[in-house]
Backbone as CSV, one residue per row, in Angstrom:
resi,resn,N_x,N_y,N_z,CA_x,CA_y,CA_z,C_x,C_y,C_z
1,MET,11.854,16.438,-8.506,11.963,17.580,-7.360,11.741,16.471,-6.035
2,GLY,13.287,16.152,-4.805,13.535,15.014,-3.724,12.569,15.628,-2.732
3,ARG,11.965,14.693,-1.764,12.037,14.542,-1.078,13.023,14.781,0.172
4,LYS,12.655,15.843,0.822,13.573,16.532,2.347,13.599,15.571,3.376
5,TYR,13.556,14.287,3.021,13.940,13.232,4.284,13.635,11.910,3.203
6,PRO,14.511,11.457,2.396,13.642,10.221,1.545,13.932,9.233,2.495
7,TYR,14.023,9.435,3.961,14.187,7.630,4.156,13.124,7.646,5.224
8,LEU,11.995,8.774,5.146,11.155,8.297,5.694,10.065,7.821,4.680
9,ASP,9.223,6.870,5.406,8.008,6.449,4.365,7.117,7.405,4.917
10,ARG,6.102,7.363,3.501,4.524,8.027,3.600,3.909,7.091,4.564
11,LEU,2.898,7.252,5.596,1.839,6.439,5.656,0.492,7.251,5.032
12,LEU,-0.085,6.251,4.002,-1.302,6.544,3.536,-2.476,6.043,4.715
13,ARG,-3.678,7.365,3.781,-4.877,7.048,4.583,-4.996,6.012,3.728
14,LEU,-6.079,5.223,4.906,-7.261,4.709,4.088,-7.804,4.635,2.166
15,ALA,-8.033,5.991,2.066,-8.961,6.565,0.725,-7.843,5.991,-0.040
16,GLU,-6.094,6.878,0.770,-5.177,6.391,0.013,-4.900,5.165,-1.321
17,VAL,-4.788,3.978,0.021,-4.800,2.808,-0.207,-5.754,1.950,-1.597
18,LYS,-6.466,3.066,-0.854,-8.047,2.679,-2.106,-7.874,2.584,-3.333
19,THR,-7.170,4.394,-3.522,-7.104,4.724,-4.987,-5.941,3.726,-4.895
20,ALA,-4.732,3.549,-4.938,-3.639,3.174,-5.165,-3.774,1.462,-5.188
21,THR,-4.324,0.969,-4.424,-4.960,-0.582,-5.022,-6.447,-1.110,-6.243
22,GLY,-6.780,-0.403,-5.793,-8.167,0.366,-6.258,-8.610,-1.095,-5.629
23,LEU,-8.622,-1.333,-5.038,-9.604,-2.840,-4.191,-10.835,-1.582,-3.306
24,SER,-12.175,-2.002,-2.451,-12.696,-1.300,-1.965,-12.324,-1.835,-0.125
25,HIS,-13.343,-0.151,0.543,-12.357,-0.965,2.126,-12.500,-2.507,2.842
26,SER,-13.792,-2.893,1.946,-14.091,-4.777,2.639,-13.494,-5.285,2.322
27,THR,-13.002,-5.070,0.768,-11.732,-6.194,0.484,-10.302,-5.988,1.204
28,ILE,-9.641,-5.295,1.384,-9.267,-4.804,1.919,-8.928,-5.339,3.664
29,TYR,-9.922,-5.306,4.079,-9.829,-5.258,5.487,-10.114,-7.018,5.178
30,ARG,-10.522,-7.815,4.426,-10.726,-9.309,4.526,-9.783,-9.834,3.941
31,ARG,-9.283,-9.290,3.345,-8.072,-9.669,2.502,-6.291,-9.572,4.076
32,MET,-6.912,-8.664,4.318,-6.009,-8.326,5.953,-5.779,-9.717,6.396
33,ASP,-7.289,-9.968,6.952,-7.915,-11.284,7.922,-6.900,-12.469,7.450
34,GLU,-7.145,-12.719,5.984,-6.974,-14.033,5.938,-5.389,-13.517,4.807
35,GLY,-4.256,-12.593,5.829,-3.204,-12.539,5.140,-2.552,-12.455,3.878
36,ALA,-2.932,-12.197,3.343,-2.778,-11.544,2.239,-3.134,-10.276,1.336
37,PHE,-2.988,-8.997,2.350,-3.051,-7.465,2.745,-1.961,-7.358,3.437
38,PRO,-1.460,-6.228,3.242,-0.335,-5.099,4.329,-0.969,-4.769,5.738
39,ARG,-1.045,-5.464,7.027,-1.731,-4.578,8.141,-1.495,-3.190,8.161
40,PRO,-2.461,-2.014,8.749,-1.351,-0.940,8.573,-0.935,-1.088,10.878
41,VAL,0.069,0.243,10.750,0.040,0.803,11.942,-0.847,1.583,12.804
42,SER,-0.832,0.824,14.144,-1.146,1.877,14.479,-1.437,3.485,14.907
43,LEU,-1.844,4.946,14.816,-1.635,5.842,15.653,-2.190,6.105,16.587
44,GLY,-3.142,5.806,16.714,-3.825,5.815,18.383,-4.920,4.896,18.162
45,PRO,-6.266,5.082,19.417,-7.114,4.601,19.835,-7.795,3.737,18.700
46,GLN,-8.238,5.422,17.586,-9.029,5.244,16.231,-7.923,5.691,14.733
47,THR,-7.240,5.330,15.204,-5.475,5.793,13.537,-4.730,4.963,13.118
48,VAL,-5.198,4.638,12.083,-4.391,3.386,11.857,-3.699,3.801,9.992
49,ARG,-2.860,3.997,9.750,-1.643,4.364,8.216,-1.397,2.983,7.826
50,TRP,-0.680,2.890,6.457,-0.465,1.784,5.479,0.621,3.039,5.752
51,ARG,2.082,1.603,5.830,2.939,2.528,5.500,3.405,2.202,3.614
52,GLU,3.577,3.030,3.029,3.383,3.549,1.284,4.250,2.328,0.597
53,ARG,5.823,1.834,1.497,6.555,1.030,0.968,5.626,-0.780,1.445
54,ASP,5.250,-0.874,2.182,4.230,-2.347,2.068,2.998,-2.461,0.956
55,ILE,2.889,-1.229,1.127,1.765,-1.237,0.107,2.176,-1.600,-1.467
56,ALA,3.674,-0.658,-1.724,4.263,-0.940,-2.901,4.588,-2.431,-3.194
57,ALA,5.232,-3.385,-1.935,5.631,-4.224,-1.944,4.373,-5.703,-2.482
58,TRP,3.404,-5.153,-1.811,2.326,-5.851,-1.343,2.284,-6.136,-3.527
59,GLN,1.572,-4.477,-3.970,1.896,-4.395,-5.813,2.477,-4.890,-6.423
60,ALA,3.991,-4.984,-5.866,5.317,-5.944,-7.075,5.029,-7.874,-6.899
61,SER,4.697,-7.487,-5.900,4.070,-9.087,-5.138,2.698,-9.826,-6.794
62,LEU,2.325,-9.183,-7.006,1.172,-9.437,-7.674,0.958,-10.275,-8.939
63,PRO,1.085,-11.403,-9.282,0.438,-11.639,-10.443,0.652,-11.156,-11.695
64,THR,1.329,-10.820,-13.253,0.711,-10.085,-13.605,-0.486,-10.771,-14.513
65,SER,-0.784,-10.656,-15.440,-2.005,-10.938,-16.445,-1.643,-12.165,-17.069
66,TYR,-0.080,-12.665,-16.931,0.227,-13.595,-18.259,0.628,-14.887,-16.489
67,GLY,0.399,-14.560,-14.981,0.786,-15.379,-14.176,1.804,-15.458,-13.716
68,ARG,3.210,-14.871,-13.946,4.399,-14.023,-13.586,4.182,-13.269,-12.184
69,MET,5.319,-13.565,-11.964,5.731,-12.684,-10.915,5.596,-11.029,-11.169
70,SER,5.550,-10.609,-11.146,6.097,-8.699,-11.371,7.720,-8.706,-11.682
71,ALA,7.702,-8.213,-12.273,9.458,-7.435,-11.991,9.964,-6.595,-10.928
72,GLY,8.973,-5.644,-11.975,9.665,-4.036,-11.487,8.752,-3.509,-10.149
73,LYS,9.474,-2.874,-9.947,8.714,-2.161,-8.530,7.620,-1.847,-8.708
74,ALA,6.707,-1.551,-7.260,5.539,-0.998,-7.833,6.046,-0.044,-6.985
75,ASN,4.761,1.199,-7.270,4.734,2.664,-7.720,3.824,3.390,-7.368
76,CYS,3.574,4.086,-5.906,2.970,4.814,-5.604,3.319,6.229,-5.523
77,GLU,4.066,6.791,-6.461,4.845,7.800,-6.937,3.119,9.206,-6.975
78,SER,2.518,8.562,-7.705,1.189,8.988,-7.773,0.206,9.939,-6.505
79,LEU,0.723,8.551,-5.530,0.124,9.443,-4.681,1.076,10.345,-3.966
80,SER,2.149,10.712,-3.625,2.756,11.761,-2.626,2.116,12.820,-3.264
81,ARG,2.925,14.237,-2.725,2.376,15.583,-2.861,3.263,16.205,-2.899
């Protein structure tokens, strides 16, 4: 079943990002400070969300277990509801 607005990107909560990446809260924020993880967008004074496409692109950029860059697209579809 297709999405009603396929051109819109889902905005993920921290818990969804942690599930998708397997990283902890502190690791996500440390890697953001190092420039090695996507930064979230601010939705308000104390509310941030990550763009699903940014997380997928980060996953696709990770080296495989053989040291090569991943050729396939990362998939966050398991997070879609």
